[in-house]
C-alpha positions, 0 to 999 in steps of 0.5 A, a space after each residue: 455169413 454170405 450165401 451165393 446161388 451159383 454153380 462152378 460152370 455159371 452163376 445163372 439162376 437156371 443152372 443152379 435149379 437145372 443141375 439139381 434136376 439132371 437127369 430126368 429118369 423114372 427115379 426122378 419122381 422120388 428125387 423131385 417131389 411135388 412141393 419142391 417143384 411147386 416152390 422152385 418152378 416159378 423162379 426157375 421159369 422166371 430166370 430161364 425164359 428171359 435169357 435165350 442161353 437157357 433155351 439154347 443150352 437145353 436147360 429149358 427142357 427141365 423147366 418143361 418137365 417140371 411144368 408137366 409134373 404140375 399137370 401143364 402137360 399140353 404146354 410142356 409137350 408143345 414147348 418140347 416139340 418146338 425146341 431145336 435138336 441142338 438143345 438136346 445135345 447142349 450142356 443142359 439137355 445133355 443126357 436127355 432126348 426129345 423122346 425121353 422128355 415126351 415120355 416123362 410128360 406123357 406119364 405124369 399123373 394128371 387127370 
């Protein structure tokens, strides 16, 4: 049997990870447990950042939200502040706002 990692809207690995994380809301804490984030983030990150479309289309927002969940809060905050507003209006950013994403980052349980 052959398994493929893709979505109906593209076969980029970052789309497969990102679509599972949409949207980022308070209930995402129940959906996205830390062991899962720790497991998937290295591959999500590695597939996203070499491809400029990941950032342009807003999927990197979800990478940065995941980084914050693993207590890389400052790194995530800086990255979100550097994104163009258009990233929040594109496919991967749709449903997120800079304000909502910064709220998510600021409310992670990190010491």
